[in-house]
N, C-alpha and C positions, 0 to 999 in steps of 0.2 A: 361205307364211307361209299356212299353212289351220288350223282346227280353234277350237271355242269362243272359246281366250281369245287368240289371234295376230291373230285376223281383227278385232276392235275395235282393237287397237294398230295392225294395216294402215291401217285407217280413220282415226285418231286421227295418225300421223302424213303419210298423203296429205293431211287438208284442214291439216294444220299448217304444211306446207309452200306448200303453193295458198295458206292465206289469207298467210300471210307475205310470199312474195314478190307473190301482188297487193294488198299493203298498201306492198308497200316502192318498185315499180312506180309504184304508182297516185299515191303523193303528191311522188316526182322527176318524174314526166313531167307531173302537174299543176300542179305547183309551176315546172316548168320554160314549159309553154307555155301556162298560165291567169298567173300571177303571176308570171310571170322577168321585166317590166319592172321590179316591183313591188319585190319583191324583191330580183335584181341576187346577185350570186355568194357572196358571203354567206350572207345569206339561201333561196338553192336545197341550199346544202353545209349548213347546220345542220338544216335541215327535215328533208331526203334520213336524215342522222346522227340525228338525233331518232325517225323511224320506224324505222330498224334496229332500235336501243338497245330501242324500246318493243316491236316484233317477237322480238327475242332476250328481254328479261327473263318476257315474258307464252308464248310460243313454245318457249323452249330446254328446258326442262325433257320436252315431247313431242315433238322432233326433231329439236332440234341448234342450228333455227332455221338451217340452211344457205340459203337463200333467193337461191339461188346457185351454176352449173352450176359454175365453178371452184374454190367453196367444197367442193363435195363433192367434187369429183373429186383435191382435195388432201387434202384429210382422206384419200383411198381411199388415195392413194400415200406419202403417211403413215403408213400402216398405224393411222390414227385413226378409219377408218372400212368398215365390211365393204364389199365390191365386188360385192357380189350384192342390195346396197338400191341400188343408184348409179342405175340405170336408173330406178327407182320413182321416184327425188327427183329425177332429172332433168325425167322428165316433169310433175309435177307442179309443180314450178316453170318450165317452158315454158308448163303454163295459165295457171297465177296471173298468171305477168309478163303474158300477152296479156289476158286479164279486165283486168286493171289499168289496163292501156295503152286498150283497150276503151273501160272507161269513161268514160275522160278524152276519149276520141274522143268520144265517144255525149253531152257535159257539150257540148264544144267545137262539134260539129254543129247545137248550139239557143240557140247565141250568138250573137252581134250578126253580120249577113253579110258573108260572107267569111270568117270567122274562120279556121273549117276550115281554109280552101285558103291561107290564110296563114301557119297552124300549121303544113301540111304541105309548102308549100315552104319553110319553114325546117328541117325535117328533124324535127319531130314528136320533139324531144329524144333522137335518136339521136344516134349514132357516127357519126363521120366523119372524111375524113382531103382535105387539102387545098384547095385555095380556096374551093371549093364545098361542101364537107364540114364541114370543120375550123370550129369559130366562130370564130376567129383569123387564120386561113387556114394554119395548120402541115399541115407532109408526113406523108409515111410514118412515115418514118423519127424522127421525135419521136412520133407517135401510138403504136408499136408502144413506142418504150421507155419511157414514161410510162404506157400498159395495164399492159406485163409489169411494170413494176418497182411499180406501185401495187396492182394485184392477188397479187403476192409478199408485199408488206409484210401486206396482208388476211389472206389466207392465212396463215403467221406466226402473225398475232396470233390466230384462231382457232383453229389449233391451240395453243397456248397456251395460254388458255384459257376451250377449250368444254366441258372439262370441269366447271367449275365452272359451265355455262350448265346444267347438271341436275341441281346441287345444291341442294335449299332453301336458301334463305339468302345463296349464292350466287351467284346469278343476275345481281344487278343490279349487281356487279361486273363479271362478263363482260361484260352488254351496255352498262355506261358504259365499259369499255374498247375494244370492238369498234364501236359508237357515236362513240367520239371518233378511230378511225380512219377510219373512212369519212368527218367531215368535213374531215380534215386532207387526203387525198388528192382530197376532191369540189374544195376548194380549189384544190390545183395542177392539176388535171387538166383543167377544166371547161373552160377557151379554151385547154386543146390537142384534147381527145377528146369531150368535152361529160360525158369522167369516165361511165364506163361500167362496167369490170372485171367485167363481171358479162352472157353471154352471154344469157342468158335475157331481162333485158330490155334487151338490144341487138336479138334476134331481134323482138320484139314491138313497139319503137317502130320499127324497120325495113319491118317489115309492114304500116305505117300510113303510113307515109311515103312507099313508092312506090318502082317500079323504080332509079332513081339511090341511094338508100339499099342497097334489097338489096346492089345489086354491090357495098357495101364490106362490109358485113355480113361479109364471110369472116375480118377485123382483129379485128375484135370479138370472135370466137369465137378464135377463133387464141392473139392474145397472151396472155388472159386466162389461154388453159390451158395456156401457157409457162407464164410467171409462175408460175402455181398450183406446174406442177413443179416449177418449180424449188423452191419454200419448201419444197417436202415432202419435197426431196430434199436440202434441208439440216436440216429437221427430224430429218430416220431420222439423219443423220451426226453433228449434233447432240448428239441421244438414244443411240447409239449408243459415241460416243466417253465419253458421263461415264457410261454402265454400264460401263466397262471403267477407267476412271479409280476407280469406286465399288468395282467387282471386286478391283482392281488392289492 
């Protein structure tokens, strides 16, 4: 990605993925840590879904608005995204998520006495399993199933509608479908795993939550990636079958 024509494009893509991941992470973590008691499960799910909807609608034409390493890897496995760009996207997403969670940390640190310590003690909106990690005490198997299946559905939806996100006039439809999917999956998964589906967000929240959550981070990297790969392989198989039928 060198040369006068590609460098501005590269900067725009990196900026879009960083900004998009920043927004989605800041909204989820802020809603959970600062407004969780007021918003409840429904409010948190809707806030997160609408944040992703806005990001896809505004940045989809620039970078595709993956804002999630699982989505990027899934699209690459499905043949819908070039592998050469995966590492760039992952770095941008990790930076954006860390900045988003860091912003919430800074706000909470200047809040009421003890607010930051309480937020970190509660996990700082990070994923977790077991009595101390899961919001409702669900074990590793439940968390694995929820994170894998929810991410698989999200990636399948991205594979289906992502081309529309890059087309003028159609990005709103793609954004609405993707945002609605995230709302639905968040409603189901919040009590179980804190609804991550996003290794970048999981990394950032665990980083600020402390050692206990960092020790469980592997699950929120592994299972979303497994779900993404399962969905991508299913999409490839379906596309191949459709092509064979059309050719026959």
